[in-house]
N, C-alpha and C positions, 0 to 999 in steps of 0.2 A: 504513603501516596498510592492511590488506587490505580491499577494498570489493567487495561482491556486490550486483548488481542483479537482483531477481527480477521476471520478466515472465510472468504467466499468459496463456495463449493458447487461443482457440477460434475457428477459421476466421479467421485473420489473415494469409493468404498475401500479401495486397496490401501489408501493412505490415511484416512481420517482418524481411525483409532490410534494409530501410531503417533501422528502429529499432535493430537490432543494430549496423549500421555507424555510426550516429550516436553511440552510446555509446562504441564503440571509437575513433572519430575524435577524441574528447576527449583521448586520450593521457594519461589521468589515473589509470591503473592499475585500472580497473574490470574485474571479471569479470561475466559474465551467466549466469544460470540461467533457462532457459525451462521452465515447467511447462505442458505441453500436455495438454488433456483430450480426447484422441481426435479432433482436428479432422479431419473428413472431406475437407477441401479440400487436404490435403497440407502444412499448416503444419509439422508435425514433420519431414517429410523435407527441407524447405528448411533447417531449422535443423541437421539432421544433416549435410547437405552443407556448410553454412557452417562447422561445427565443424572441418572439415579445414583451413580457412584460419586458424582461431583456436585452435590446440591449447592446452589447459590454461587457456583463457580463457572459452570458450563451452561451456556444458553444457546438456543437456536431460534432463528427467525426464518420461516419458510415462505418462499415466493413462488408464484405460478409461472413457470416458463423461464427461459433465459432472457433476463432483462439487462444484462451487461454488467461488466466488472465495476464500472464507475458508479452506477446506481446502487449496486450492492454496498460499496464502501460509503457512499453518501448516506444510505439507510443506516449503516452501522455507526457512522459518525454521529448522526442525530440521536441514535439510541444511547451511545456512550455519553454524549453531553447531557441528555436528559437524566441519565443515571449517575451523573456527577463523577465520572472517572477523570483523573488528573492527566493521565497519559494514555493515548489511544494509538495502537499499532496496526499496521497492515502486514499481513504475511500470507504466503501461498501455502496450500495444503500438501504440496508434493515433495517437500524437503529440499527444494531448490534454495530455500532460505533455512539456514541452520538455527533452530530455536535457541541455541546457546548464545547467539549473537543478540538476542533480545536485550540482554543486560547491558551490552555495549551501547545500544541505541538509547536505552533508558538513562544510562549514566551521562551520555552526551547532553541530554536535556536536563535531568534532575540535578546533576553535579556540575557539569561544564557550562550550563546556562543557555544552551540552544533552545529555540522554540520548536524547531523541526530537525529531526535527525534522519539522514538517508543512509541506508545500507548500500554502500557504493562499491561497484566493481572496478571503477576507473580512477581511484586514487591510490597512492602508495600503500601497498599491502593488500589491495583488493585484487581478485582474480576470478576467472571462470574455468570450470572443469566440464569436460565431456560435451563441448559444443563443436559442431562441424564448422568448416571455414565460412560458409555462407551466413550462418547465424552471427559469427563474430563480425563479419563485414557489415551486415545490416545494422547491428547494434552499435558498433563503433561509429559507423557513418551517420546513423541517426542521432547519436549523441552530439557529434561535431556539428551537424546540420542545425540541430536545435539551438546549440550555443551561438552559432553565427546569426541565426534569424531572430532569436529572442533577446540575445545579449545576457542571458542568465549566467552567472558565474558558478554553474553547477556542472560537474563532470559526468554525472550519470543521471540525466533528467528523466529517463524512462524507468528508473528503479522502482520496484514495487514492495520493497522491504523498508518500512518507514515507522517513525515514532513522531506523533504530533502532540504538542501540549494542548490541553483543553483551551487555553487562552488563544492559541492560534486558530483552532477550529471554530471557536465561538465568534471570532472576529470576521471570519469569511462568510460571505453570503453563499452558502452551499447550493442554493437554488440557481445561482448564476453560473455554476460549473456546467459547461456545455457538452463535453465529450463523455462517452460511456465506455469506450474501449481503450486501446493502446494510448491514445492521446490524453486520456484522463489523468494519468500519472504526471504528464508534463504540465497540464493545466493547473493541477493542484500546487505543484512546486512554483509555477509562475505566479499564481495568486499569492502565495506566502511571500515570495520575493518582492512582488509589487507592493505588498502591504508593509514591507520593511522588517519582517521577522528574521531573527538570527537562524541561519541554516548551517548545519554541520554535516559533512560527509564522513561516514565511519566505514573503514575498509571491511569488506566481507569476502568470503569465497562463495560464489554462486555455483551450484552444482545442478546440472540439467537433470530433470526428473528421470528416475529409473523405472517407475511403475506408473501405468496410466498413459493417457494420450495428451500430448501438448495441445494447448489452445491457440498456438501461433498459426497465422495464416497470412496469405498475400493481402487479404482485405484489411487485416489489422495493421500491417506495415504501411499500406496505402493511407489508412486513416492517420497514422502517425506523421507521415510526411506532409500531407495536406493540412492536417490539424495544426501543425506548428505554424504554418503560414497564417491560418485562420486565427489562431490564438493571438499572434502579434497584431494582426489587422483589427480584431475586435477590441484589443486592449486600448485602442485609441478612444473608444467610447464606453466600453464596458467597465463597470465598477464592481470590484470583488468584495469591497468592504461593506459590512452591514451598516456601520456608522461612520467612524472616523479612521483615518489611516493610522496604523500602529507605528510607534516610534522605534527606531533602531536601538538595539541594546549595545 
């Protein structure tokens, strides 16, 4: 089964070589696609140099300017579908997501039968390290708020460490995904849930980045809060399916 890990980047020169090596050192057949949004620190050139060491395994798509996390992943999803990958992963470049957990997400789909696997901080066995109190408050509060507004039975709706089966991504009208920032993660899970796909949360330990600058901001939090309300409102008319609704497994 072919496996693609999508890693969006903007100014990640301190982390990018190490995260790529960590994925390939798993020796588990993963390919990596970097989506770089014009990093002025030279991140893209580092990846292009590394691609010579990992032919037909490491790929990079460069975009001009910061176009948003959501559009980066949508771009990567379409690329992965076009290139016939069976399982497509989302992962951050800063080691907040442990590459070793990729196999747990993969097994949740390939062995346990999930269509979507979530690296979850808020199920039994999941936890967060190195976060200040306010980050815990906003994240926990946001998760509860999302659950109350959307009714999704997901404990960590803003999680960004994911595995999607190609079947799930092919069924979603990716052009109907509205949000590009914090709320993107919520909307993708919402679309999968609305289409009836089997979703499994896998416990992970989320470790706040040690190198580089966090992309979190008050604007991102605001988008998440308002976005949840808008997602639920738009769901009354918006159709996420390309064709027909998927059947529950």
